[in-house]
FIKOLZA-1660 file (N, C-alpha, C; in steps of 0.1 Angstrom, whole numbers, plus 5000, padded with zeros to 4 digits):
% residues 55
   i   px   py   pz ch aa at
   1 1471 1651 2971  A  M  N
   1 1481 1659 2978  A  M CA
   1 1477 1660 2993  A  M  C
   2 1464 1658 2996  A  D  N
   2 1460 1658 3010  A  D CA
   2 1466 1646 3018  A  D  C
   3 1468 1635 3011  A  Y  N
   3 1473 1623 3017  A  Y CA
   3 1488 1626 3021  A  Y  C
   4 1495 1633 3013  A  V  N
   4 1509 1636 3016  A  V CA
   4 1510 1644 3029  A  V  C
   5 1502 1654 3031  A  Y  N
   5 1502 1662 3043  A  Y CA
   5 1498 1653 3055  A  Y  C
   6 1488 1644 3053  A  L  N
   6 1484 1635 3064  A  L CA
   6 1496 1626 3068  A  L  C
   7 1502 1620 3058  A  L  N
   7 1513 1611 3061  A  L CA
   7 1525 1617 3067  A  L  C
   8 1528 1629 3062  A  V  N
   8 1540 1636 3068  A  V CA
   8 1537 1640 3083  A  V  C
   9 1525 1645 3085  A  S  N
   9 1522 1649 3099  A  S CA
   9 1522 1636 3108  A  S  C
  10 1516 1625 3103  A  L  N
  10 1516 1613 3111  A  L CA
  10 1531 1608 3114  A  L  C
  11 1539 1609 3104  A  S  N
  11 1553 1605 3105  A  S CA
  11 1560 1614 3116  A  S  C
  12 1557 1626 3116  A  V  N
  12 1564 1635 3126  A  V CA
  12 1559 1632 3140  A  V  C
  13 1546 1629 3141  A  V  N
  13 1541 1625 3154  A  V CA
  13 1546 1612 3159  A  V  C
  14 1547 1602 3150  A  L  N
  14 1553 1589 3154  A  L CA
  14 1568 1591 3158  A  L  C
  15 1575 1599 3150  A  L  N
  15 1589 1601 3153  A  L CA
  15 1591 1608 3167  A  L  C
  16 1583 1618 3169  A  A  N
  16 1583 1625 3182  A  A CA
  16 1580 1615 3194  A  A  C
  17 1570 1606 3192  A  G  N
  17 1567 1596 3202  A  G CA
  17 1578 1586 3204  A  G  C
  18 1585 1582 3193  A  A  N
  18 1596 1573 3195  A  A CA
  18 1608 1579 3202  A  A  C
  19 1611 1592 3199  A  I  N
  19 1622 1599 3206  A  I CA
  19 1618 1601 3221  A  I  C
  20 1606 1604 3223  A  W  N
  20 1602 1606 3237  A  W CA
  20 1603 1593 3245  A  W  C
  21 1599 1582 3239  A  G  N
  21 1600 1568 3245  A  G CA
  21 1614 1565 3248  A  G  C
  22 1623 1567 3239  A  I  N
  22 1637 1564 3241  A  I CA
  22 1643 1573 3252  A  I  C
  23 1640 1585 3252  A  L  N
  23 1645 1594 3262  A  L CA
  23 1640 1590 3276  A  L  C
  24 1627 1587 3277  A  W  N
  24 1621 1582 3289  A  W CA
  24 1628 1570 3294  A  W  C
  25 1631 1560 3285  A  A  N
  25 1638 1548 3289  A  A CA
  25 1652 1550 3294  A  A  C
  26 1659 1559 3288  A  V  N
  26 1672 1563 3292  A  V CA
  26 1672 1570 3306  A  V  C
  27 1663 1579 3307  A  K  N
  27 1663 1587 3320  A  K CA
  27 1658 1578 3332  A  K  C
  28 1650 1568 3329  A  S  N
  28 1645 1560 3340  A  S CA
  28 1653 1547 3342  A  S  C
  29 1666 1547 3336  A  D  N
  29 1676 1537 3338  A  D CA
  29 1671 1523 3334  A  D  C
  30 1664 1522 3323  A  Q  N
  30 1660 1510 3317  A  Q CA
  30 1671 1502 3311  A  Q  C
  31 1682 1509 3307  A  F  N
  31 1693 1503 3300  A  F CA
  31 1705 1501 3309  A  F  C
  32 1704 1502 3322  A  E  N
  32 1715 1502 3331  A  E CA
  32 1722 1488 3332  A  E  C
  33 1714 1478 3334  A  D  N
  33 1719 1464 3336  A  D CA
  33 1713 1455 3327  A  D  C
  34 1719 1453 3315  A  L  N
  34 1713 1445 3305  A  L CA
  34 1717 1430 3307  A  L  C
  35 1728 1428 3313  A  E  N
  35 1733 1414 3315  A  E CA
  35 1729 1407 3328  A  E  C
  36 1725 1415 3338  A  G  N
  36 1722 1410 3351  A  G CA
  36 1711 1400 3351  A  G  C
  37 1699 1403 3346  A  P  N
  37 1688 1394 3346  A  P CA
  37 1691 1381 3339  A  P  C
  38 1698 1382 3327  A  A  N
  38 1701 1370 3320  A  A CA
  38 1711 1361 3328  A  A  C
  39 1721 1367 3334  A  E  N
  39 1730 1359 3342  A  E CA
  39 1723 1353 3354  A  E  C
  40 1714 1360 3360  A  R  N
  40 1707 1355 3372  A  R CA
  40 1699 1343 3369  A  R  C
  41 1693 1342 3357  A  I  N
  41 1686 1330 3353  A  I CA
  41 1695 1318 3352  A  I  C
  42 1707 1320 3346  A  I  N
  42 1716 1309 3345  A  I CA
  42 1722 1305 3358  A  I  C
  43 1725 1314 3367  A  L  N
  43 1731 1311 3380  A  L CA
  43 1720 1304 3388  A  L  C
  44 1708 1309 3388  A  D  N
  44 1697 1302 3395  A  D CA
  44 1696 1288 3391  A  D  C
  45 1697 1285 3378  A  D  N
  45 1696 1272 3373  A  D CA
  45 1707 1263 3378  A  D  C
  46 1719 1268 3378  A  R  N
  46 1730 1261 3383  A  R CA
  46 1729 1257 3398  A  R  C
  47 1724 1267 3406  A  E  N
  47 1722 1265 3420  A  E CA
  47 1712 1254 3422  A  E  C
  48 1701 1254 3414  A  L  N
  48 1691 1244 3416  A  L CA
  48 1696 1230 3412  A  L  C
  49 1704 1229 3402  A  R  N
  49 1710 1216 3398  A  R CA
  49 1719 1211 3410  A  R  C
  50 1727 1220 3415  A  R  N
  50 1735 1216 3426  A  R CA
  50 1727 1211 3438  A  R  C
  51 1716 1217 3442  A  K  N
  51 1708 1213 3453  A  K CA
  51 1702 1199 3450  A  K  C
  52 1698 1197 3437  A  I  N
  52 1692 1184 3434  A  I CA
  52 1702 1173 3434  A  I  C
  53 1714 1176 3429  A  N  N
  53 1725 1166 3429  A  N CA
  53 1730 1163 3443  A  N  C
  54 1729 1172 3453  A  E  N
  54 1734 1169 3466  A  E CA
  54 1725 1160 3474  A  E  C
  55 1712 1159 3470  A  R  N
  55 1703 1151 3477  A  R CA
  55 1705 1136 3475  A  R  C
% end
C-alpha cells in the first residue's frame, strides 16, 4: 500500500510540472509562429538555388 501512496504523489507532482511547463510555454509565446521557421528554411534554400543558377 505504501507504493500506491508513492506513485500517486509522484503522479501529482509530474502532472503539476507538465501543467506548469505548458503554461510557461504559452505565456512566453513559444507557440506564436509555428510555420515561420519552417518556411524560412524552404525560402532560404530557394534563394540559394537562384543565386547558384545565376552564376
